[in-house]
TORKOLNU-653665 format. One line per 2 residues: their letters; for each residue x negated, y negated, z of N, C-alpha, C, CB. Coordinates in Angstrom, 2 decimals. Glycine has a CB too. Example, Ala and Ser with C-alpha at 12.3 -4.5 7.8 and 13.67 -1.06 7.14 Angstrom:
as> -13.19:5.69:7.80:-12.30:4.50:7.80:-13.20:3.30:7.80:-11.31:4.47:9.05  -12.85:2.25:7.08:-13.67:1.06:7.14:-12.90:-0.03:7.87:-14.08:0.60:5.72 $
***
This chain:
sy> -0.87:0.94:-0.24:0.27:0.02:0.10:-0.76:-1.37:-0.13:1.06:0.30:1.90  -0.39:-2.42:-0.51:-1.01:-3.33:-0.76:-0.27:-4.79:0.43:-0.91:-3.38:-2.46 $
ip> -1.11:-5.40:0.82:-0.74:-6.52:1.50:-1.65:-8.02:1.29:-0.77:-6.04:2.94  -0.68:-9.02:1.60:-1.14:-10.53:0.96:-2.44:-10.49:2.26:0.43:-12.23:1.04 $
eg> -3.50:-11.17:1.61:-4.55:-11.83:2.34:-5.14:-12.91:2.55:-5.21:-11.51:2.21  -5.80:-13.43:3.27:-6.41:-14.72:3.56:-4.80:-15.90:3.66:-7.74:-15.13:2.04 $
lm> -5.23:-16.85:2.57:-4.51:-17.87:2.09:-2.87:-17.49:1.61:-5.36:-18.38:0.94  -2.43:-16.17:1.91:-1.21:-15.47:1.10:-1.73:-16.09:-0.59:0.75:-16.19:1.78 $
ts> -2.47:-15.49:-1.31:-2.92:-16.34:-2.35:-2.93:-14.80:-3.21:-4.54:-17.44:-2.06  -3.77:-13.84:-3.04:-4.13:-12.61:-3.71:-3.50:-11.33:-2.81:-5.82:-12.55:-3.85 $
ct> -3.55:-10.24:-3.40:-3.38:-8.99:-2.49:-4.31:-8.43:-2.23:-2.67:-8.06:-2.84  -4.59:-7.75:-1.75:-5.75:-6.57:-1.20:-5.35:-4.96:-0.57:-6.54:-7.33:0.13 $
wd> -6.11:-3.95:-0.47:-5.30:-2.57:-0.31:-5.30:-3.24:1.47:-6.33:-0.57:-0.86  -4.31:-2.12:1.81:-4.05:-2.26:3.29:-5.46:-1.94:4.33:-2.79:-1.13:3.62 $
yv> -6.73:-1.87:4.40:-7.40:-1.53:5.44:-7.18:-1.91:7.03:-8.43:-1.88:5.08  -6.03:-2.14:6.92:-5.84:-2.80:8.86:-5.41:-2.04:9.40:-4.89:-4.01:9.40 $
sp> -4.25:-1.11:8.88:-2.99:-0.54:8.97:-3.83:1.02:9.78:-2.01:-0.42:7.16  -3.74:1.91:10.54:-4.30:2.87:11.11:-3.79:4.07:10.54:-4.17:2.79:12.42 $
sp> -2.73:3.84:9.91:-2.41:5.49:9.20:-3.71:6.51:8.67:-1.43:5.24:7.63  -3.42:7.59:8.63:-4.37:8.79:8.03:-4.70:8.04:6.29:-3.26:10.72:7.99 $
vn> -3.11:7.85:5.55:-3.89:7.80:4.29:-4.38:6.44:3.88:-3.08:8.33:3.19  -4.22:5.23:4.63:-5.05:4.24:4.44:-6.30:4.85:4.95:-4.63:2.97:5.07 $
ks> -6.66:4.87:6.35:-8.10:5.69:6.31:-8.99:6.38:5.34:-7.98:6.57:6.96  -8.19:6.85:4.99:-8.44:7.78:3.41:-9.33:7.50:2.62:-7.42:7.74:2.41 $
yt> -8.02:6.44:1.98:-7.72:5.73:0.76:-9.40:4.99:0.97:-6.03:4.57:0.78  -9.74:4.28:2.03:-10.58:3.11:2.54:-12.12:3.89:2.67:-9.91:2.43:4.18 $
mm> -12.07:5.82:2.74:-13.14:5.94:3.00:-13.72:6.69:1.66:-13.23:6.52:4.31  -12.46:7.16:0.66:-13.01:7.56:-0.47:-13.26:6.28:-1.22:-12.17:8.55:-1.18 $
lc> -12.64:4.91:-1.38:-13.17:3.82:-1.98:-14.54:3.65:-1.97:-12.67:2.80:-1.51  -15.10:3.92:-0.51:-16.10:3.11:-0.38:-17.19:4.59:-1.13:-16.33:2.37:1.49 $
cf> -16.68:5.56:-0.51:-17.75:6.57:-1.09:-17.87:6.78:-2.99:-17.25:8.18:-0.34  -16.92:6.71:-3.54:-16.46:6.31:-4.58:-17.27:5.53:-5.20:-15.42:5.85:-4.44 $
vf> -17.13:4.09:-5.06:-17.63:2.75:-5.20:-18.53:2.19:-5.16:-17.36:2.20:-4.75  -19.29:2.57:-3.54:-20.49:2.18:-3.08:-21.25:3.28:-3.23:-20.50:1.67:-1.81 $
fi> -21.01:4.38:-2.46:-22.38:5.38:-1.97:-22.79:6.36:-3.20:-21.95:6.53:-0.49  -22.10:6.53:-3.62:-21.78:7.39:-4.86:-22.92:6.99:-6.06:-20.10:7.04:-5.40 $
pl> -22.42:5.29:-6.31:-23.17:4.77:-7.41:-24.82:4.17:-7.10:-22.23:3.59:-7.97  -25.00:4.37:-5.63:-26.06:3.39:-4.97:-26.97:4.84:-4.93:-25.60:2.38:-3.22 $
ai> -26.34:6.51:-5.09:-27.46:7.35:-5.09:-27.54:7.70:-6.67:-27.28:8.66:-4.05  -26.78:7.60:-6.98:-27.72:7.76:-8.84:-28.78:6.18:-8.93:-25.96:7.61:-10.82 $
il> -28.14:5.86:-8.42:-29.64:4.34:-8.79:-30.78:4.71:-8.32:-29.55:2.63:-7.92  -30.32:5.41:-6.76:-32.02:5.33:-6.41:-32.54:6.31:-6.79:-32.52:5.25:-5.00 $
yc> -32.17:7.44:-7.26:-32.01:8.70:-8.16:-32.86:8.42:-9.21:-30.54:9.02:-8.70  -32.42:7.52:-9.78:-32.81:7.08:-11.25:-34.05:6.19:-10.92:-31.51:6.16:-12.15 $
yl> -34.24:5.63:-10.29:-35.46:4.19:-9.62:-36.57:5.23:-8.99:-34.62:2.80:-7.91  -36.03:6.33:-8.50:-37.04:7.45:-7.84:-37.92:8.10:-9.12:-36.05:8.83:-6.98 $
fm> -37.53:8.98:-10.34:-37.96:9.04:-11.41:-38.71:8.43:-12.28:-37.39:9.16:-11.73  -38.44:7.28:-12.40:-38.63:6.15:-13.11:-40.31:5.42:-12.36:-37.02:5.13:-12.91 $
fl> -39.89:5.53:-11.18:-41.32:5.31:-10.14:-42.29:6.48:-10.55:-40.95:5.49:-8.22  -41.59:7.71:-10.40:-42.61:8.80:-10.50:-43.17:8.91:-12.38:-41.70:10.44:-9.83 $
sv> -42.52:8.51:-13.42:-43.09:8.58:-14.48:-43.97:7.76:-14.72:-42.43:8.59:-15.26  -43.68:6.31:-13.95:-44.51:5.43:-14.14:-46.21:5.25:-13.57:-43.74:4.56:-13.76 $
rk> -45.96:6.19:-12.41:-47.15:6.28:-11.68:-47.71:7.59:-12.31:-46.94:6.30:-10.04  -47.50:8.64:-12.84:-47.89:9.92:-13.48:-48.62:9.09:-14.66:-46.53:11.10:-13.94 $
as> -48.09:8.42:-15.09:-48.48:7.50:-16.83:-49.66:6.67:-16.61:-47.12:6.19:-17.50  -49.91:6.65:-15.18:-50.97:4.75:-15.27:-52.34:5.84:-14.27:-49.79:2.40:-13.67 $
***
């Protein structure tokens, strides 16, 4: 569900409500939008670093 935020000019997902559905949505959003891309970026940078280090 969505709720108005701030000055009531925009909406956001309901991260304040303590219901299990909202908590699980917030956790899944954090995982799929932040942590998984971060892990992919770090993995790629690690192998780029190792390739450059090996070549020089």
